BALOSE-254226 format. One record per residue: residue number from 1; x, y, z of N, C-alpha, C, O in turn. Coordinates in steps of 0.1 Angstrom, whole numbers. Layout:
     k    n.c1    n.c2    n.c3   ca.c1   ca.c2   ca.c3    c.c1    c.c2    c.c3    o.c1    o.c2    o.c3
   NUM       X       Y       Z       X       Y       Z       X       Y       Z       X       Y       Z
...
//
This chain:
     k    n.c1    n.c2    n.c3   ca.c1   ca.c2   ca.c3    c.c1    c.c2    c.c3    o.c1    o.c2    o.c3
     1     -55     123      89     -53     109      86     -64     100      96     -69     104     106
     2     -66      88      91     -72      79     100     -63      73     112     -52      75     115
     3     -70      66     119     -62      64     132     -49      52     127     -39      50     133
     4     -53      45     115     -44      34     111     -34      38     102     -25      30     100
     5     -36      51      96     -26      51      84     -16      63      89     -18      70      98
     6      -3      64      81       7      75      83      17      70      92      20      59      94
     7      22      81      98      35      81     104      33      73     119      43      69     124
     8      22      72     126      20      64     137      20      51     134      20      44     144
     9      20      46     124      17      32     124      29      22     132      26      11     136
    10      39      26     133      49      19     140      52      25     157      61      20     164
    11      44      36     161      46      39     171      37      38     182      39      43     193
    12      26      31     180      13      27     189      20      16     197      31      11     195
    13      11      11     207      13       1     216      11     -15     209      14     -25     215
    14       6     -14     199       3     -28     192      13     -29     180      18     -19     175
    15      14     -41     177      23     -46     166      15     -44     154       4     -50     153
    16      19     -35     142      11     -35     131      10     -48     123      19     -56     124
    17      -1     -49     116      -4     -61     110      -5     -59      95     -14     -51      92
    18       1     -65      85      -1     -63      72      -1     -74      64      -2     -85      70
    19       0     -75      50       1     -83      42       5     -79      26       3     -67      23
    20       8     -85      18      12     -82       4       1     -85      -6      -6     -95      -6
    21       0     -72     -16     -10     -75     -25      -4     -78     -39       3     -70     -44
    22      -7     -90     -46      -1     -93     -59     -11     -96     -70      -9    -102     -80
    23     -24     -91     -66     -35     -95     -74     -40     -83     -81     -40     -73     -74
    24     -44     -81     -94     -46     -68    -100     -61     -65     -98     -69     -63    -108
    25     -66     -65     -85     -79     -65     -82     -79     -55     -69     -69     -56     -61
    26     -89     -49     -67     -91     -40     -56     -97     -48     -43     -95     -44     -32
    27    -104     -59     -46    -110     -64     -37    -104     -72     -23    -109     -73     -12
    28     -91     -77     -28     -82     -79     -16     -79     -69      -6     -77     -72       6
    29     -77     -56     -11     -74     -42      -5     -87     -40       5     -87     -37      17
    30     -97     -42      -3    -110     -40       8    -112     -50      18    -118     -47      29
    31    -109     -62      16    -110     -73      25    -100     -69      37    -103     -69      49
    32     -88     -66      33     -78     -62      42     -81     -51      54     -77     -50      65
    33     -90     -43      47     -92     -31      55    -102     -35      66    -100     -34      78
    34    -114     -42      57    -124     -46      66    -121     -56      77    -129     -58      86
    35    -109     -63      76    -104     -73      87     -95     -67      98     -90     -73     108
    36     -93     -52      94     -87     -45     104     -69     -46     102     -62     -43     111
    37     -65     -50      90     -52     -47      87     -46     -33      90     -53     -24      91
    38     -34     -31      91     -28     -17      94     -22     -12      79     -23      -1      75
    39     -16     -21      73      -8     -17      62     -10     -28      48     -14     -39      51
    40      -8     -26      38      -6     -33      27       8     -31      20      14     -20      22
    41      12     -40      13      24     -39       4      20     -41      -8      14     -51     -11
    42      21     -32     -18      17     -36     -34      31     -41     -39      40     -34     -37
    43      32     -53     -45      45     -57     -48      45     -56     -65      39     -64     -72
    44      53     -45     -70      56     -42     -83      67     -50     -88      70     -51    -100
    45      73     -55     -79      88     -62     -85      84     -77     -86      88     -81     -97
    46      77     -87     -80      74     -98     -82      61    -103     -85      58    -115     -84
    47      52     -92     -89      37     -96     -93      37     -90    -108      45     -82    -112
    48      24     -96    -114      23     -89    -128      14     -78    -125       2     -79    -127
    49      19     -68    -119      12     -55    -117      18     -44    -125      30     -43    -125
    50      11     -36    -131      16     -22    -136      12     -12    -127       6     -14    -117
    51      16       3    -131      14      16    -124       0      17    -122      -5      19    -111
    52      -8      15    -134     -21      18    -132     -29      11    -123     -38      17    -116
    53     -27      -3    -122     -32     -12    -110     -28      -8     -98     -36      -8     -89
    54     -15      -4     -96      -8       0     -83     -16      13     -79     -19      14     -67
    55     -18      22     -88     -26      35     -84     -39      30     -78     -42      34     -67
    56     -46      23     -85     -61      19     -79     -60      10     -65     -69      10     -56
    57     -48       3     -64     -48      -4     -51     -42       3     -38     -44       0     -27
    58     -34      14     -44     -30      26     -34     -42      31     -29     -47      29     -17
    59     -48      40     -41     -60      47     -36     -69      42     -27     -74      49     -18
    60     -73      27     -31     -84      20     -25     -80      18     -10     -88      21      -1
    61     -66      11      -7     -61      10       7     -63      25      14     -72      27      22
    62     -57      33      11     -56      47      16     -71      52      20     -74      58      31
    63     -79      50      10     -94      55      12     -99      48      26    -107      53      34
    64     -94      35      26    -101      26      36     -93      28      49     -97      23      59
    65     -84      34      48     -78      37      62     -65      27      65     -59      26      76
    66     -62      21      53     -49      11      53     -36      18      46     -37      24      35
    67     -25      17      55     -13      22      48      -9      17      36      -5       5      37
    68      -9      23      25      -2      15      14      14      20      13      18      31      12
    69      21       9      13      35       7      10      36      -1      -3      29     -10      -5
    70      47       3     -11      47      -1     -24      64      -9     -25      74      -3     -21
    71      64     -20     -29      78     -25     -34      81     -22     -48      76     -30     -57
    72      88     -13     -53      91      -8     -67     100     -20     -73     108     -27     -67
    73      97     -18     -86     106     -29     -93     121     -24     -97     129     -32    -100
    74     123     -13     -97     136      -5     -99     138       6     -89     130       9     -81
    75     150      13     -90     151      22     -79     153      37     -86     159      47     -81
    76     147      38    -100     146      49    -107     138      59    -101     127      56     -97
    77     144      73    -100     136      84     -93     121      84    -101     112      86     -94
    78     119      82    -113     107      83    -119      96      73    -113      85      77    -110
    79     101      61    -112      90      49    -107      88      54     -92      76      54     -89
    80      98      57     -84      95      60     -71      86      71     -71      76      71     -64
    81      89      82     -77      77      95     -77      65      93     -82      56     100     -78
    82      63      83     -89      49      78     -96      43      72     -83      31      75     -81
    83      50      62     -76      40      58     -66      39      65     -56      29      64     -50
    84      49      74     -52      45      84     -41      33      94     -44      24      96     -36
    85      34      99     -57      25     107     -62       9      99     -62      -1     105     -59
    86       9      87     -65      -4      80     -62      -8      77     -49     -19      72     -46
    87       1      81     -38      -3      80     -24       5      72     -16       2      73      -4
    88      14      63     -21      21      54     -12      28      62      -1      32      74      -2
    89      28      53      11      33      62      24      44      55      26      50      58      36
    90      50      45      20      63      39      21      69      33       9      60      31       1
    91      81      29       5      85      25      -5      95      16       0     102      20      10
    92      98       2      -5     106      -8      -2     114     -10     -15     123     -19     -15
//
């Protein structure tokens, strides 16, 4: 894992910085990575995003060293498993 992703996110000496992604485009995730953000939250609950878009956002963020967290629209095991399988490192 890169220096910004994974379990060490909240154990380092600085406060992690992140934001929410609610747009069906990977460009904001890329901008957040280049700006040095530590995490992004992909909002599937209150944004018009589907699982295919979430996969793209999750994999883009992770590939650029930003921890992807997902707010799921429901608590069904199948939804949670799908976003975890896509590479989400946290669930809200």
